[in-house]
N, C-alpha and C positions, 0 to 999 in steps of 0.2 A: 882584606889586606889591611894591616895596621900601618899607618904612616907616621904616627907619633905616639909616644908613651912617656909618662912621668910617674911619680909616686901616687898621684891621685886620679889621673884621667888617661884615657887613650882615645885616639882618633882613628876611625876605620873608614875605608872607602866602601861605599855601596856600589855594587856592580849595576851600572845604569848607562843609558845613552846621554844623560845630563851629568854635569859635575854635582856630586852628592857625597857629602861627608857626614859622619855620625860621631858625636862626642859622647863617650861613656864614662861614668864614674867607675872607679875600680871597686869601691865598696858598694854593695848592693842596696843603696838607698832606694826606697820605693817611691818617695815623693820628693820634690824639690825642698819642701819645708822640713823634711827629715835630715837634710844636709846641714852641717855646721855653716854658719854665715860666711866664714872666710872661704869655704869651698864653693859656695854659691857665687861669691864674687869672682873667684878664679874661673868658674865655669863661664860666666858672662864675658870675662876678659878673653877667654879662648874663642867663644862664639864671635865676639866683635872682630877679632883678628881674622877668623875664617871668612866672615861676611865681607869685611873690607877687602881682603885679597881676592875673593871671588868676584866682587863688583869691579875691581880694578883690572883683573886679568881677563875675565870673560865678557865683561860688559853685557850682562844679562838684562832681560826685560824686567825681571823681578827676582828677589831672593825669597825663597820659602823656608820657613822654620816650623818644625813640628815636633811635638813630644806627647805621644799618646801613651805608650808603655802599657798597653793592655795585654798584648801577647807576651811581651818581655817586661815583667814588672820591675824595672830598674831604671833609674834616671838615665836618660839618654836623649840627645837632641839631634834631629836631622837638619842639615843645612844644605839647601838645594839651589843651584842657579837655574832659573827658568827662562825660556825663550818663547816668543810668540809662535815660532814654527816647530817647537818640540812636540812630541807625539801626543801629549796629554793637555797642553795649555789651552784654555785657562783652568782646566780641571786639575785636581791634585794628582800626584803621581800614583796614588792608590785608586783613583777614579777611572772612569771610562776612557779608553784610548780613542782619540778622535781622528788620528791620521798616521800614516807612515812618515817618518822623519829621518833625515840624514844630516845631522848637524855637523858642520865643519868647524871644529873647535881646536884651539891651540893645545899643545902638549900638556897632558896631566902631570907628568913628571916635573916639568918646570913650575907648574902651579904648586905642587907639593913642596918643592924646594923653597918657594917664596913663603909659604905658610910656615914651614919649619924654621926658616931664618928669622922670621918675626917672632915666633913662639920662643925661640931660644935666646932672645935679647933680654 
C-alpha cells in the first residue's frame, strides 16, 4: 500500500506486526551513489521525517533502518519501529522469530496522517 508519492519517491507500508515503511526511488537507481546529490539529500530528509514521527508516535525501543537491495536491485530504505516485546527483537525482522507477540499499538492511519502532514510542509 502506497501512503505517499511525489515526482521522485514513494513510500510504501510493509505488511507487518510492527510499524514498517519503505522509501523507494521512482527511478531505478541501483546504488545510493548513482543518485544525483540533491535526490540523496531529499531521501535523507524523508527518512528523517519518518524516523522522527515513528519515535514520537510509537515510542519504540529502537528504530531499524536497512537497505540491502539484493533481491530488488533498486534504492529503497526500510524504516522499522522495534519493540523489546516484538516477535523478533533483538534479531532483525528477517532473522529468527523468537516469540509470539501481540503489540498493542496506536492507529496506523493516524501515524500516516502525521507523516504526510510533515512531508507536505
